N, C-alpha and C positions, 0 to 999 in steps of 0.2 A: 114151663117150670124154669125157675131161676137158676142162671150158672151161678155157681160160688165157687170161689178160688181158694184151693188148700195153701196157707201158709206154710206150712211145711215145705210145700214144691220150691217155693222160691228160694227157701235157706239151702235146700239140697242142690237145687240149679246153681248159686252162687259157689258152693263148696266143689261141684264138679268144674265149673269154670277155671278155680285155683289150682284146682289139680291139672287141668289139661294145660293151663299156661305155663304151670310149673315144667312138666313134661316136654313142652316146646321149648322152653328156654335151655332146658338141657339138650338139646338136639346137637351133636357135633359139628362144630363149624368146618365149611369147605374152604381146603385152600386156595382155590380161585374166586372166592368171595371178596370183594373189596371191603376192608376193614371197617370203613364208613358205613357201607351196606348193613354189614351185621351190627353195628351199635345202634342204628335208628331200629331195625326190624327185631332186634331182640330185647329191646328196652320193654322191661316188664309193664310199666303202666300201657303204651300200645297194645300191649296183647291182653291185658284185662280190659282195655276199652273194646278190643277186635270180638274177645270173649261175650262179653255183657252186651254187646248190638247184637250176635248171632241168638244168644237167649231171646233178648227183647223181640227181634224183629223175626227172626227165622221158627219160633216154637209158639205153640198157644195152647191153653188149657182146653180141658174137654171133660163134661160130664156124661157118664153112661149110667143108664136106668134098665135095668134089668127086671121084668113082669111075667109071672108064669101065666099058663093057661087061665087059672081063676081071676087074674087081673090084679092081684097082688104082688107087691114089689118082694123080689127073693133076696133075702140078707144072706151074707157069709158066701156068697159066690165068686169063685176065683176067673177072674177074665186074662188070659194069654194076648197079649198085643203084640204085633209085628208089623211096622211099616214096610208097605212094598212099593211104594215109589213117591216122589217129589211132587209138591205143587210147585217149586222152584225149578227155573228150566235151565239145565246144565246141557249144553250144545256143543256142536262143530258143524263145520260145511261139511256134506254129503256130494262134492262135485264130482266123485270118481266113482257115483255109486254104478255098478254094471260095467265097469270099464277097465277092470284089470286084466292082466293077461293070462291068470290060471284060474280056475274054478277054486283051488285051494286058497289062493290069495282074495278072492272074492268073499271067502267063507269067512277068512280068517279078520278081514276087513268090517264084516257085518256084525261079527261076532264081538268085535272089541268096540265098535261105535255102541252096539245095543246095550253091552253092560254098562259103561260109565254115563251113557247120554239119552234123554227123553226129549231133545230139541235139534233139531236141523235145519242150517238154512240151504235154500234150492236156489240154483242160478237162473235168475232172471235177466241177465244182460241181454242187450238190444242184439251185439253181434252174434247170439246162439239161438236168441228164438226167432231173429228173422236175419239171416246172415246174407241173403240176395232177397230183394224187394218181392215179398208176395210168398215167399218162400217160408212160411209159420212151421217151426218146430215146437211146438207144445205138446203133442203127442206122439204117440210110436204108431208106424216105424217112422224112424227119421233118420239121416246118416249122420253117421259118428262124428262128434266132436268132442276132442277132449276137454275135461272138466266144464261141460255143457250138455249132459243130457237133458233131453226133454223133460218139463217137469212133471208130466203125468206119470213117467217112472215112479216118482218119488209117493205116488199116494197109496198105493197098496201096500209098499214096503213100510211105509208111515203107520198106515192102520194095522198092521200084524204087530209091529214091535212098540206102538204106545207113544209115538214119536209126534211132537208139535212141529208142523212146518212152519218155516218164514221167509218170505219170499223177496229176493236183493237181486237188484233194486229196482224201483219202477222207473227212475231218471236219475243218470249219473252223465258227465260230461267226459268220459272216458269208456273203453270198451264197447263202441259202437260201431256199426258195419260203415263200411266205407261209402254206401250208395246215398247216405243222408243228407239231404240239402245244406247248403250254408246259410241259405235265407230264414231269417227267424220265425216268421209267420208261418211258414212251410213246414218246419220242423214243429211249430206247435201243432198244427194240423195232424200232424203223423203221431205227434206224442197223445193227442187225445183218442186217436183210433188204437192205439197202442192199450192206454189205460184201458179202455173200454174191451177191449180184446180178451186183456189180462183179468178185469174184473168179470166179466161174463163167463169164463172158464173156471175160476179158481175163488170166485168171492165166498164161496160157501165151502170150502174143501181149506184153504189157508186163511189164517186167521191173524196173521203178523205179516207185513209187509215193509218193508224201506222205502219210502216214497221217494226220498232225495238224498243222495249220497255224497258227501264231502264236496259240499257247495263252498265252504269258507277257503278250499283250496282251489277253488274253479278257475281256469286259465283265462285270460281275457279273449283269446281266439274264440271260444265257445259262444256259438251264435245267440244263446240266451243271455249270456253276462250283461251283467251291470254291477257297478259300483255295491248296490245296495240288495245285490241276490234278489232281485223282486222275482223271478222266475221259480223262487222257493214255493213263496206264498200261493204264485199261482199253481203251481203242480199238486198242493194241496185241496185248494181251490177245485179244479179239476177233478180230482182221483177219488175226494171224499163222497161226491154221492153215489159213486158207482159199487161202493164197499157198504156191507151191515155196519152200525155204528157200534158194534161190536169188536170190529177189526180194528187192531193194534197198528196205527198208521205211523209209521217213525220216520227222524230225522236221524242223521248217521254221520259223524265225522270222525277225522284224524286223532291220530295218539296224542299232540300236543295241548289238546286241548282238557286231557287229564291234568295239566300241570299248572294251570294258569288260574289266579285267585279268583274265584267268584264275581266278587265287584268289577273286575277288569275284561271276564272273560268274552271274548265276541261271541264266541257258541253262546253261552248264556244269555247275553243281551238280544242274538239272534233270534231265541227262542221267545224270549219275553215278548220283543215285536211281533212274532208272528201268533202268539196267544190273542194280543191286542188285537190285531187284525180279525180274530176271528178263525184263523188258519185251525183246522181239526188235527194238531201236531197229539197222538195220543201216547206218543214214548218217544224215550231219547237214548241214542245209541251211541256210545264212544269206542272208538278201537285201540288196540294196544298192541303194537308191531315194532319187531326187531328183528328185521329180516337180515342181520349181520351180526356175527358175534363180537366184532369190535365196537359196534353199535351199544350191542348189550352190554359189554363190560364198561364203556362209556355213560352209559347211562346207570348202570349201578354203583358208579363212582361220584356221581352228579349229587349235589345238596337235594335237587328236585325229586327225587326217587326216596321219598322221606312219607313213610306211611300215615303219620299223623295230619301231614297237609294233605294226602291225597283222600283220607278219610274226611276232612273238612271241608274239601270240595264237593265229594258226592252227598255229604248231608244237607250241603245247602243247594243241590240241585233239587233237593227234596222238597223246595218252597214250590217248586211247578206242580207237586202232587200228581207227576205223572211216573209211569214205571221206567225204569233206568235199566240199560241192558249193556254188557260191556260185549261187543259185536263181533269182535276180530281179534284174536290173540296168536302171536308168534313170538315164541322166546326160542331162540336156535340152542342147540345142543352141539354143535360144530365145535372144536378147538379142545383145546387140554382141560380134561376133566368136566369136557361139557354136560355129559349126563347126570353128574352130580350136581352141576349149576345150573341146568334147568329144572332139575327137579326141586332145589332147594327154593329157586324163584318162582316157581310155579305154585306150590304149596302155599308160601307166602302171600301171594296174591289171591289166590283164590280164597283164603281166610279173609283176607280184608273185604274183596268184593261181597262175599256173602256177608257181610257185617253190615253193609252199606244200606241204610234203612230202607230206599225204595227201589232196591236192585231187585231186578224181577226175573234175570238169565243173564248167564257167563257163558260167551261161544268161545272154543279154541277154533283157529283157522283150519289147518290142515292135519288130519289126523296121524297120516303115515308119511314118513321119509320118501321123497320120489316123487310126491302128488301134489305138490307145488306149482305155482304159475312159473313160466321158464325163467330163470337167473334167481330163483330164491329157493332153489332144493339145495344149493350149496350149504345152507344154514344150518339143514338137519332140525327142521322144526316141528318134527312129527311128534307125536307121543308113542308112535309105535314104530322102529325102525325098517331097513329097506326089506327087510323080511316079513314085517309085519309082526313083530314080536313085539311086546310090551317093553317099553322102558322105565326106568326107575320115576321117572314124571308120572306115568300112566298109572303104575302101581300106588305112587302119593296120593293122586286123585281116585284111585278105585278105594282107597282107605276112607277118604274124608267124604265122599259121597254115598258110597253104601255101606260103612261101619259108624264113623263119628257123627256124621250128620244124617243117620238112621236111629228112630226110636225103636226098640223093645221093650217091654214093660208087662208085669204082673200086678195087677191090682185086684182089690176085693171088696164086694159092696158092703156097707152099712146096713145098719136097722131099717132105713128106707129104702134098701135094694139099689142103694145110688155108689158110684165109684168114680173117682176124679184120676187123671192123669194130664202130664203137660208132656209135650213132644214135638217134634217137626212137623211143619205143614205138609199133607201129603194123604196117601191113601193108605189105609191100614186094613190087616187081616184080625179078626178076633176068633175067639175058641174059648167056651165056656161052658160049664155043665148046668143046666136047669130040668129039675123034678128027674134025676136019673139020667138025663138025654144029652147029649153032646150038641151042642149047637154052635156054627161056625157061621159067619159073613163077612161083610166088607163094610168099611164107611170113608169119609172123607175130613179129615181134619183142614178146615180152611183158615185163611188168614180173612181178619173182619166178618167172622160168623159168631154166633150162640156156641157152636159146636156142642149142641145138646144131642145125643143118639139114645133111642130107646132099644133095646135088645129084647124081643120077645119070644115064649116058646111055643 
């Protein structure tokens, strides 16, 4: 059956975007937000662009066909639609799963995680998976290391909560065990062993991996370093055959590359070169960390904190036709008016990231205050506080993810037994009545799909 788009849906969507934008611009200004930031991020043209992109890239049309027992279309049937999950990946690292000091905190942590997120980053730092040579910590039981639970711990939890997992990272110049050799050839041999171990255990369970992390800032003392970062292509060449072709093998980079023009961006040039070499780069990651309040304040007052330019860069990265991810986010709440400032910045940025054409996921870094790596906790960069209670930023994301960006609708079939609707991509529950009988079920509204759903009595 040919999919038909209802032109009225497009007009309604535009009207809705105008209403949302107007409401957004009417939000009260925060006293600690720099005027330069407010001017850029409250620009009506910017916000209309964001809403247009969200409507274009995050939503799609679907056709529902209702057929009775006699095989004939059912006209005039009302269908209640409720979105139950997102195709888009909203995530957080889950590094402290099962490590909190009371059952109450553990329960609060897991509930807060599951309410917002369908995506979790799992620690595969070499210092945690093999702290001493031959001591493999992939499965339970394993000695406890803070923020480094064995990866097996995440599998049943993810299955229970419908969470997609990402392994981080296969290769990085940092957070490695002290026993690693300094000789490059010896180290490569150990990496091959490590890649095989991880793939053999998790390639059918974890579908996304950061293959190489932060190569643009790799220090020269790292044994595999060279000016051309040839070790990155080598790592993808070694790892790719070990994982299914459907595995999203990612490259990941630090915050500064969000703000460099695409034409002169070294990260963009690196990805272009890797793809030309045949490297199986299947996903692009960018971090967004501000670990100190003074760093955040300086950033917000900087002309580079420009939503138009950020969106330009993300749209230009779309030329690679690869899924993009904001992989690690820290926005501190420490300092004067910190909670309010964090809320405003988080809400602004998530809207922008959700509007980028090839963006597939956004990952906050540390969910709770006090769960960051040593030296970063004073930033209070969690979405929940030290008592694991939601902050304003958490509540803002809850509104976006679970209300503003979830579709609920009621439609009615026409004379041909067909109804159309437009909604955010994800999973849906439907309820209708056919021949006096209540019929319920689920379906998925997917990007790049025809989305023709048949409902039969």
